[in-house]
C-alpha distance (Angstrom), angle and dihedral (degrees) to the residues before:
residue distance angle dihedral
M1 . . .
T2 3.80 . .
E3 3.74 117.9 .
N4 3.83 120.3 -130.6
K5 3.82 109.5 -142.1
K6 3.67 122.1 -169.1
I7 3.76 110.2 -116.9
N8 3.74 109.2 -134.6
S9 3.84 100.8 164.4
Y10 3.63 140.5 13.6
R11 3.79 87.9 -103.3
D12 3.82 86.1 70.2
L13 3.65 90.9 61.2
I14 3.92 115.7 96.3
V15 3.77 91.5 -152.8
W16 3.83 87.5 59.8
Q17 3.80 90.0 45.0
K18 3.84 91.4 51.7
S19 3.79 94.6 44.7
I20 3.78 89.3 56.0
V21 3.75 90.7 55.5
L22 3.88 88.0 45.7
G23 3.87 88.4 55.0
V24 3.68 91.9 51.5
E25 3.79 90.8 46.9
V26 3.90 93.2 52.0
Y27 3.77 90.8 49.0
K28 3.83 88.5 56.1
L29 3.83 92.4 41.7
T30 3.79 91.9 56.4
E31 3.82 97.7 45.5
N32 3.77 92.8 95.6
F33 3.75 100.2 42.8
P34 3.79 115.5 118.5
K35 3.81 112.4 -73.8
G36 3.96 85.3 -124.1
E37 3.82 87.8 68.3
M38 3.86 91.9 60.6
Y39 3.81 92.0 106.9
G40 3.72 95.2 27.4
L41 3.89 125.2 48.4
I42 3.69 96.8 -6.5
S43 3.75 92.4 55.2
Q44 3.79 95.1 39.5
M45 3.93 92.0 50.0
R46 3.68 94.4 45.2
R47 3.83 91.6 49.0
S48 3.83 92.9 47.8
A49 3.92 91.1 49.4
V50 3.75 92.6 48.0
S51 3.91 92.1 45.2
I52 3.77 91.1 61.3
S53 3.75 97.7 63.4
S54 3.75 91.7 33.1
N55 3.68 93.1 56.3
I56 3.76 92.1 47.2
A57 3.66 90.4 52.8
E58 3.88 95.4 48.9
G59 3.70 92.4 45.6
K60 3.74 93.6 51.1
A61 3.85 88.8 49.9
R62 3.77 91.8 57.1
S63 3.67 119.7 95.6
T64 3.72 100.5 -124.0
R65 3.90 137.2 63.8
K66 3.84 86.0 -136.2
D67 3.80 91.4 56.9
F68 3.85 91.3 42.8
S69 3.86 89.9 51.8
Q70 3.88 92.0 47.5
F71 3.79 91.8 52.5
L72 3.76 91.4 47.0
R73 3.93 88.6 53.0
I74 3.85 85.5 55.2
A75 3.78 92.7 49.4
Y76 3.88 87.1 49.7
G77 3.90 88.8 53.2
S78 3.71 90.8 49.1
G79 3.95 88.1 52.8
A80 3.77 87.7 51.8
E81 3.72 91.8 51.5
L82 3.83 90.3 48.4
E83 3.96 89.5 51.5
T84 3.86 90.7 53.2
Q85 3.89 92.2 44.5
I86 3.86 90.0 50.0
E87 3.88 88.8 50.6
I88 3.76 92.9 48.2
S89 3.75 91.6 48.2
K90 3.88 90.6 52.3
K91 3.82 91.5 50.2
L92 3.80 90.5 50.1
G93 3.80 91.3 51.3
F94 3.85 95.9 -116.8
I95 3.82 89.5 123.3
R96 3.74 138.9 11.9
T97 3.69 127.2 -129.3
D98 3.76 93.1 -112.5
Q99 3.83 88.9 58.1
T100 3.78 92.5 56.5
T101 3.93 101.4 45.6
K102 3.76 91.9 103.1
V103 3.71 97.8 43.0
D104 3.83 90.8 44.2
S105 3.85 92.0 53.3
N106 3.71 94.7 43.7
L107 3.83 90.8 47.1
D108 3.90 90.2 47.7
E109 3.84 90.3 52.2
I110 3.70 93.9 47.5
M111 3.74 92.2 50.6
R112 3.90 93.4 49.9
M113 3.79 89.0 48.7
L114 3.79 93.0 50.0
N115 3.90 89.2 48.0
V116 3.77 87.6 53.4
I117 3.73 97.7 50.2
I118 3.79 92.7 43.0
K119 3.90 91.3 54.0
K120 3.87 90.5 46.8
L121 3.77 91.0 51.0
S122 3.77 92.2 46.3
A123 3.81 93.2 48.8
N124 3.83 92.2 50.6
T125 3.90 96.1 53.2
């Protein structure tokens, strides 16, 4: 039997919790990038990762479902940016595929969760 809990805050959202973990993972993943990428891919990847959880939080704090849905779409877009930046980093040899398995898996799960929530919010308007 599943337990239905009332969501009072963005902190109660599993997708937000997972996106916080993802942000930490991306910071760790980019620690060993070339120093010349400090203002390039390192900065972009970290900002994209942080943007996911930030937009989920901001959207949930808004007063309407429409606003929440829009911020979730922005979070989804940040996830797509991060996927792209990870792929570019692999092709440049900054990271190997085996180093991104956990990040890739978590990002994929977050993207799927965001997509489901966005669809549910859209269906209920």
